[in-house]
Structure formats: C-alpha cells, structure tokens
Residue, then its C-alpha position, 0 to 999 in steps of 0.5 A: m780078922l778074928a771076929v769073922d767066920p771063918p777067922f783069919p789067924y794067919a793074917a791076924c798074927f802077921h798084922a799084929q807083928q807089923a803093928a808092934e814093929k811099927y810102933l817100936k820103930a816109931t819110938l826109935t825114930w822119936h828118940q833119934i835112934e837109928f835102926p837096921k832093916t829088920h823084922s826082929i822085935r828083939q833087936v828093936l827092943d834092944l835098941l829101945s833099951q838105950a832110951d827106955a830100958e824099963t819099957a823095953a824090958g816090959l815088952a820082951d814077951a813081944s819078941v815072940l811076934s817076930p816069926y809072923a813077919v816073914d815065916i808065916r807068909y810062906p807055908g811049909d814047915q810052920p803049922e798054922p796058928d790057932l785062934q788062941e795063938a792069934h789072940r795072944a799075938t793081937d794082945l801083945a800088939r796092943k800091949v806094945r801100942d799101949a806102952v809106946l803111947s804111954m811113953l810118948r805121952a810122958l815125954 
C-alpha cells in the first residue's frame, strides 16, 4: 500500500493496527487470557503482561497504533497520515509480529 503510486497511507495505518491487534490477541488466546472487545493496543498489552511482562513492555510503543483502528476511518478532525507516519505504523506492526512469533517459538 505504500509502494504503489500514489501510496495509501490511511489504509496502511489501518491494516498495521489490525495486524498488531490480531497478533497480540492471538497470543492472549494462546495463554488462555480472556480479553474484551477492544481496539486498544495498550489494553491488550496490559493483559499480555500477565503472561509475558518483558514482551509487553518492549511493545509499549505499539500503543500509538490504536487510533488507526477506528478514528482514521472517519474523516474529520484527524489529519491524514503522511508517508513517514504510515511507514512507522507498518514498522511497529512488524515489530509486534516478530516479537509474538519469537515468543511463541520459545514456548
């Protein structure tokens, strides 16, 4: 979504948030930790800290992805993310993916 011309930063940010959220919720499921319906990465990381506090703390910066779950889909007060912001969002999603896969491989 960022490599095409023109790029789609809105969509990239949304999907980055969704990927991070799903990886973290899959980890909670693996650990049999129940979670509420939420798009808050911070809330999901707080729950993950019950099973792996170090990983949860290391992923704290991914909390900035939360607004992309809903806020970004409704134009208005929010400025459109630029390419730098979209690349940061996708980098954070990859960081979450890599941490979760590493944690699960170690189990």
